[in-house]
FIZAPA-917073 format. One record per residue (C-alpha): residue in three letters; z negated, y, x. Coordinates in steps of 0.02 Angstrom, whole numbers. Layout:
# residues N
{aa->ALA&z->Z&y->Y&x->X}
...
//
This chain:
# residues 320
{aa->MET&z->-1090&y->1079&x->870}
{aa->THR&z->-1128&y->954&x->731}
{aa->GLU&z->-1000&y->816&x->716}
{aa->LYS&z->-916&y->805&x->546}
{aa->PHE&z->-873&y->649&x->449}
{aa->ALA&z->-760&y->603&x->304}
{aa->LEU&z->-756&y->461&x->179}
{aa->GLY&z->-598&y->359&x->158}
{aa->ILE&z->-591&y->266&x->-9}
{aa->ASP&z->-453&y->138&x->-32}
{aa->ILE&z->-442&y->73&x->-211}
{aa->GLY&z->-328&y->-73&x->-175}
{aa->GLY&z->-249&y->-192&x->-299}
{aa->THR&z->-356&y->-331&x->-226}
{aa->LYS&z->-500&y->-248&x->-131}
{aa->LEU&z->-599&y->-87&x->-141}
{aa->ARG&z->-641&y->-19&x->31}
{aa->VAL&z->-753&y->129&x->69}
{aa->GLY&z->-768&y->185&x->250}
{aa->LEU&z->-856&y->318&x->353}
{aa->VAL&z->-743&y->403&x->482}
{aa->ASN&z->-781&y->531&x->617}
{aa->GLU&z->-673&y->675&x->681}
{aa->LYS&z->-600&y->562&x->816}
{aa->LEU&z->-534&y->454&x->673}
{aa->GLU&z->-649&y->311&x->720}
{aa->MET&z->-716&y->208&x->576}
{aa->LEU&z->-904&y->190&x->596}
{aa->ASP&z->-948&y->88&x->442}
{aa->LEU&z->-860&y->-4&x->301}
{aa->MET&z->-900&y->-77&x->131}
{aa->VAL&z->-782&y->-199&x->43}
{aa->THR&z->-786&y->-276&x->-130}
{aa->GLN&z->-665&y->-369&x->-243}
{aa->LYS&z->-763&y->-341&x->-403}
{aa->HIS&z->-672&y->-183&x->-457}
{aa->ARG&z->-504&y->-237&x->-528}
{aa->MET&z->-560&y->-261&x->-709}
{aa->LEU&z->-669&y->-106&x->-717}
{aa->ASP&z->-631&y->43&x->-828}
{aa->PRO&z->-621&y->215&x->-742}
{aa->GLU&z->-803&y->262&x->-774}
{aa->SER&z->-869&y->95&x->-709}
{aa->LEU&z->-757&y->101&x->-556}
{aa->THR&z->-815&y->277&x->-518}
{aa->ASN&z->-995&y->216&x->-528}
{aa->MET&z->-956&y->73&x->-409}
{aa->ILE&z->-876&y->193&x->-283}
{aa->THR&z->-1029&y->307&x->-298}
{aa->ALA&z->-1145&y->160&x->-263}
{aa->CYS&z->-1046&y->113&x->-107}
{aa->ILE&z->-1052&y->292&x->-44}
{aa->SER&z->-1239&y->301&x->-75}
{aa->GLN&z->-1266&y->145&x->29}
{aa->LEU&z->-1162&y->217&x->172}
{aa->ILE&z->-1260&y->380&x->166}
{aa->ASP&z->-1424&y->284&x->168}
{aa->ARG&z->-1366&y->190&x->323}
{aa->HIS&z->-1309&y->351&x->410}
{aa->PRO&z->-1427&y->488&x->345}
{aa->GLU&z->-1390&y->612&x->485}
{aa->THR&z->-1202&y->623&x->455}
{aa->LYS&z->-1126&y->784&x->391}
{aa->LEU&z->-996&y->734&x->262}
{aa->ILE&z->-861&y->861&x->223}
{aa->GLY&z->-762&y->767&x->92}
{aa->ALA&z->-683&y->609&x->25}
{aa->GLY&z->-501&y->554&x->25}
{aa->VAL&z->-460&y->428&x->-112}
{aa->GLY&z->-309&y->313&x->-119}
{aa->TYR&z->-259&y->251&x->-293}
{aa->PRO&z->-147&y->98&x->-317}
{aa->GLY&z->-16&y->179&x->-427}
{aa->PRO&z->78&y->342&x->-459}
{aa->ILE&z->-25&y->500&x->-477}
{aa->ASN&z->-7&y->683&x->-517}
{aa->PHE&z->-61&y->752&x->-348}
{aa->LEU&z->-80&y->931&x->-410}
{aa->LYS&z->-197&y->881&x->-553}
{aa->GLY&z->-284&y->739&x->-462}
{aa->SER&z->-249&y->624&x->-610}
{aa->THR&z->-172&y->453&x->-636}
{aa->PHE&z->-14&y->401&x->-729}
{aa->SER&z->-7&y->259&x->-855}
{aa->TYR&z->7&y->104&x->-745}
{aa->CYS&z->-63&y->39&x->-582}
{aa->ASN&z->-113&y->-121&x->-492}
{aa->LEU&z->-284&y->-128&x->-575}
{aa->LEU&z->-313&y->-241&x->-724}
{aa->SER&z->-399&y->-126&x->-848}
{aa->GLY&z->-283&y->-46&x->-975}
{aa->GLU&z->-377&y->120&x->-975}
{aa->TRP&z->-293&y->210&x->-830}
{aa->ASN&z->-176&y->326&x->-926}
{aa->ASN&z->-198&y->508&x->-875}
{aa->VAL&z->-371&y->486&x->-798}
{aa->PRO&z->-440&y->639&x->-702}
{aa->LEU&z->-503&y->524&x->-565}
{aa->GLN&z->-519&y->658&x->-430}
{aa->LYS&z->-638&y->762&x->-536}
{aa->MET&z->-735&y->608&x->-594}
{aa->ILE&z->-771&y->553&x->-416}
{aa->GLU&z->-803&y->731&x->-356}
{aa->ARG&z->-936&y->759&x->-490}
{aa->LYS&z->-1024&y->594&x->-450}
{aa->VAL&z->-1029&y->610&x->-261}
{aa->ASP&z->-1045&y->800&x->-251}
{aa->LEU&z->-914&y->813&x->-114}
{aa->PRO&z->-741&y->894&x->-107}
{aa->THR&z->-624&y->752&x->-155}
{aa->ILE&z->-436&y->731&x->-138}
{aa->LEU&z->-341&y->598&x->-236}
{aa->ASP&z->-177&y->528&x->-169}
{aa->ASN&z->-73&y->372&x->-185}
{aa->ASP&z->-141&y->229&x->-79}
{aa->ALA&z->25&y->201&x->10}
{aa->ASN&z->36&y->386&x->56}
{aa->LEU&z->-133&y->372&x->143}
{aa->ALA&z->-89&y->210&x->231}
{aa->GLY&z->73&y->289&x->290}
{aa->LEU&z->-19&y->445&x->348}
{aa->ALA&z->-130&y->339&x->459}
{aa->GLU&z->21&y->249&x->532}
{aa->MET&z->101&y->417&x->572}
{aa->TYR&z->-56&y->480&x->662}
{aa->LEU&z->-120&y->322&x->743}
{aa->GLY&z->1&y->178&x->718}
{aa->ALA&z->184&y->129&x->719}
{aa->GLY&z->247&y->301&x->665}
{aa->GLN&z->175&y->397&x->812}
{aa->GLY&z->307&y->505&x->895}
{aa->LEU&z->427&y->495&x->747}
{aa->SER&z->467&y->632&x->622}
{aa->ASN&z->566&y->558&x->478}
{aa->VAL&z->490&y->394&x->423}
{aa->VAL&z->472&y->285&x->269}
{aa->TYR&z->314&y->181&x->254}
{aa->LEU&z->336&y->27&x->143}
{aa->THR&z->190&y->-84&x->96}
{aa->ILE&z->212&y->-253&x->13}
{aa->SER&z->55&y->-340&x->-47}
{aa->THR&z->-16&y->-361&x->-222}
{aa->GLY&z->115&y->-232&x->-270}
{aa->ILE&z->239&y->-124&x->-175}
{aa->GLY&z->210&y->56&x->-127}
{aa->GLY&z->285&y->182&x->-9}
{aa->ALA&z->269&y->349&x->76}
{aa->ILE&z->404&y->470&x->134}
{aa->PHE&z->380&y->579&x->288}
{aa->ILE&z->501&y->722&x->322}
{aa->ASN&z->469&y->820&x->481}
{aa->LYS&z->301&y->727&x->496}
{aa->LYS&z->240&y->787&x->325}
{aa->ILE&z->217&y->683&x->168}
{aa->TYR&z->352&y->718&x->39}
{aa->ARG&z->267&y->699&x->-130}
{aa->GLY&z->402&y->763&x->-246}
{aa->PHE&z->380&y->880&x->-396}
{aa->LEU&z->221&y->802&x->-468}
{aa->GLY&z->162&y->701&x->-320}
{aa->SER&z->230&y->530&x->-365}
{aa->ALA&z->376&y->516&x->-243}
{aa->GLY&z->394&y->358&x->-140}
{aa->GLU&z->364&y->233&x->-281}
{aa->PHE&z->488&y->109&x->-204}
{aa->GLY&z->406&y->-33&x->-300}
{aa->HIS&z->489&y->32&x->-458}
{aa->MET&z->662&y->44&x->-383}
{aa->VAL&z->769&y->-75&x->-486}
{aa->ILE&z->854&y->-205&x->-376}
{aa->ASP&z->901&y->-332&x->-511}
{aa->ILE&z->939&y->-271&x->-687}
{aa->HIS&z->919&y->-449&x->-752}
{aa->GLY&z->755&y->-478&x->-661}
{aa->MET&z->576&y->-500&x->-718}
{aa->GLU&z->493&y->-368&x->-826}
{aa->CYS&z->377&y->-255&x->-729}
{aa->LYS&z->214&y->-180&x->-791}
{aa->CYS&z->301&y->-10&x->-793}
{aa->GLY&z->418&y->-75&x->-930}
{aa->ASN&z->577&y->-90&x->-827}
{aa->LYS&z->661&y->-253&x->-778}
{aa->GLY&z->699&y->-306&x->-601}
{aa->CYS&z->588&y->-182&x->-509}
{aa->PHE&z->570&y->-214&x->-323}
{aa->MET&z->384&y->-246&x->-353}
{aa->SER&z->406&y->-374&x->-492}
{aa->GLN&z->531&y->-471&x->-386}
{aa->VAL&z->458&y->-469&x->-211}
{aa->SER&z->272&y->-429&x->-206}
{aa->GLY&z->127&y->-546&x->-241}
{aa->LEU&z->190&y->-549&x->-420}
{aa->GLY&z->357&y->-620&x->-367}
{aa->LEU&z->277&y->-749&x->-253}
{aa->GLU&z->160&y->-805&x->-392}
{aa->LYS&z->314&y->-838&x->-500}
{aa->ILE&z->389&y->-946&x->-362}
{aa->VAL&z->226&y->-1042&x->-346}
{aa->ARG&z->222&y->-1073&x->-534}
{aa->GLU&z->405&y->-1115&x->-563}
{aa->ASP&z->479&y->-1191&x->-405}
{aa->SER&z->454&y->-1378&x->-416}
{aa->SER&z->478&y->-1399&x->-229}
{aa->CYS&z->316&y->-1301&x->-204}
{aa->SER&z->205&y->-1413&x->-308}
{aa->PHE&z->163&y->-1539&x->-172}
{aa->LEU&z->116&y->-1399&x->-50}
{aa->PHE&z->-43&y->-1354&x->-144}
{aa->SER&z->-198&y->-1441&x->-208}
{aa->SER&z->-258&y->-1429&x->-388}
{aa->GLN&z->-406&y->-1324&x->-327}
{aa->ASP&z->-295&y->-1186&x->-255}
{aa->ASP&z->-287&y->-1026&x->-358}
{aa->ASN&z->-135&y->-911&x->-357}
{aa->ASP&z->-195&y->-810&x->-207}
{aa->ASP&z->-228&y->-968&x->-107}
{aa->CYS&z->-56&y->-1037&x->-151}
{aa->VAL&z->34&y->-876&x->-102}
{aa->LYS&z->-60&y->-869&x->64}
{aa->LYS&z->-25&y->-1051&x->101}
{aa->LEU&z->160&y->-1035&x->54}
{aa->LEU&z->183&y->-890&x->176}
{aa->GLU&z->88&y->-978&x->316}
{aa->LEU&z->198&y->-1132&x->295}
{aa->ALA&z->357&y->-1027&x->290}
{aa->ILE&z->307&y->-934&x->449}
{aa->SER&z->276&y->-1101&x->534}
{aa->GLY&z->451&y->-1159&x->484}
{aa->HIS&z->407&y->-1284&x->347}
{aa->PRO&z->576&y->-1327&x->264}
{aa->SER&z->516&y->-1331&x->83}
{aa->ALA&z->419&y->-1169&x->100}
{aa->LEU&z->567&y->-1083&x->183}
{aa->LYS&z->682&y->-1142&x->44}
{aa->ALA&z->563&y->-1078&x->-89}
{aa->VAL&z->549&y->-902&x->-18}
{aa->GLN&z->730&y->-885&x->39}
{aa->PRO&z->789&y->-793&x->-120}
{aa->LEU&z->669&y->-653&x->-75}
{aa->ALA&z->766&y->-614&x->85}
{aa->HIS&z->912&y->-542&x->-14}
{aa->GLN&z->798&y->-439&x->-126}
{aa->ILE&z->699&y->-367&x->20}
{aa->SER&z->861&y->-328&x->112}
{aa->THR&z->929&y->-239&x->-42}
{aa->GLY&z->771&y->-133&x->-53}
{aa->LEU&z->780&y->-85&x->130}
{aa->LEU&z->966&y->-47&x->116}
{aa->ASN&z->937&y->72&x->-31}
{aa->ILE&z->798&y->162&x->63}
{aa->VAL&z->908&y->187&x->218}
{aa->TYR&z->1056&y->249&x->116}
{aa->ILE&z->952&y->372&x->14}
{aa->LEU&z->834&y->440&x->148}
{aa->ASN&z->913&y->399&x->318}
{aa->PRO&z->744&y->382&x->406}
{aa->GLU&z->719&y->354&x->592}
{aa->ALA&z->614&y->205&x->548}
{aa->ILE&z->545&y->103&x->405}
{aa->VAL&z->368&y->49&x->445}
{aa->VAL&z->326&y->-108&x->346}
{aa->GLY&z->144&y->-145&x->306}
{aa->GLY&z->40&y->-248&x->187}
{aa->SER&z->-2&y->-431&x->210}
{aa->LEU&z->158&y->-491&x->126}
{aa->GLY&z->267&y->-360&x->209}
{aa->LYS&z->213&y->-415&x->382}
{aa->ALA&z->238&y->-597&x->336}
{aa->PHE&z->413&y->-562&x->270}
{aa->LEU&z->461&y->-476&x->433}
{aa->LYS&z->410&y->-633&x->528}
{aa->ILE&z->504&y->-749&x->410}
{aa->PHE&z->661&y->-647&x->377}
{aa->SER&z->679&y->-537&x->532}
{aa->SER&z->850&y->-599&x->587}
{aa->SER&z->924&y->-609&x->411}
{aa->LEU&z->862&y->-433&x->368}
{aa->ASN&z->942&y->-361&x->524}
{aa->GLN&z->1104&y->-454&x->492}
{aa->TYR&z->1110&y->-393&x->311}
{aa->LEU&z->1085&y->-212&x->362}
{aa->LYS&z->1219&y->-229&x->496}
{aa->SER&z->1339&y->-296&x->365}
{aa->TYR&z->1316&y->-152&x->242}
{aa->LEU&z->1273&y->2&x->344}
{aa->PRO&z->1381&y->105&x->462}
{aa->GLU&z->1353&y->50&x->642}
{aa->GLU&z->1296&y->226&x->691}
{aa->VAL&z->1158&y->217&x->561}
{aa->VAL&z->1097&y->39&x->582}
{aa->SER&z->1093&y->52&x->772}
{aa->GLN&z->975&y->201&x->761}
{aa->THR&z->862&y->144&x->617}
{aa->LYS&z->708&y->47&x->668}
{aa->ILE&z->618&y->-80&x->560}
{aa->LEU&z->440&y->-81&x->627}
{aa->GLU&z->283&y->-178&x->584}
{aa->ALA&z->131&y->-73&x->538}
{aa->LYS&z->-6&y->-79&x->669}
{aa->LEU&z->-169&y->-31&x->584}
{aa->GLY&z->-201&y->-172&x->461}
{aa->ASP&z->-318&y->-159&x->313}
{aa->VAL&z->-407&y->-1&x->372}
{aa->ASN&z->-254&y->111&x->365}
{aa->GLY&z->-294&y->173&x->189}
{aa->ILE&z->-470&y->223&x->240}
{aa->LEU&z->-411&y->311&x->398}
{aa->GLY&z->-274&y->398&x->299}
{aa->GLY&z->-401&y->460&x->172}
{aa->ALA&z->-506&y->533&x->312}
{aa->ILE&z->-353&y->613&x->393}
{aa->LEU&z->-309&y->695&x->227}
{aa->VAL&z->-485&y->767&x->215}
{aa->PHE&z->-490&y->834&x->392}
{aa->ASP&z->-315&y->909&x->377}
{aa->SER&z->-341&y->985&x->205}
{aa->LEU&z->-521&y->1044&x->216}
{aa->GLU&z->-533&y->1084&x->401}
{aa->GLY&z->-356&y->1147&x->429}
{aa->GLY&z->-329&y->1018&x->566}
//
């Protein structure tokens, strides 16, 4: 029997990843680029097509059955189209039929989903969510995304955009978000929030060189905070309350068995704020709830979106 393969395509806010995955959910090959963020939908679709063509050329004997695509923003799952805002930099992403655009170019059945849904799906199958039924996946990186699992199935809501925890308002007087609201979880806590700290907190200035760009400064700030550097810890400390508030809201609204936290910043925050997060939740949640709610670190790293895209294809197109 011929082995079947799927493509996982993760359109991240920082990197575009395209991977080839077999039925055992093993990733056999991977292409990564950071040149996609400014592209309009047509140009990005062409870039994805070029990556897929290169993978096919390197593995000509594979039988591809479909592609699962993760998009860094809210989508209409039923239509396979985007909403008006995302973590890409082009302003042309309003109501784009991205699923059909990619499907026509690559000539494969294609399924579009939110990138956090796919990352969470991989964690449920292969990572920290294994063995659990009711889970929230929360990713904090360039932006903030999430996925809700009820009885092991993704809950997408009416249109397919459920789980957008990044646009949960946690400070009505906070920074304006790209969605138009003020004080969204994402604008306060993600890479956007850390960039603001780097720019405005005078205690940070001596931590960086003039050659460091924003990404370098954010990475260095987190590394110093994890190592216990006093100035770095002081600079990021206000984020502990905001992250705790976000987690508290999620637990009160959804009462999950676990919140699996992923993304480069999410994992760093767990290391820096672990004890204060637990203490905050203990202070504001009933003991019966907090004692049975786990806060777990995601296990799969940067490939979870690709693996989740492949899982979506195998489940949807093969009935697995």
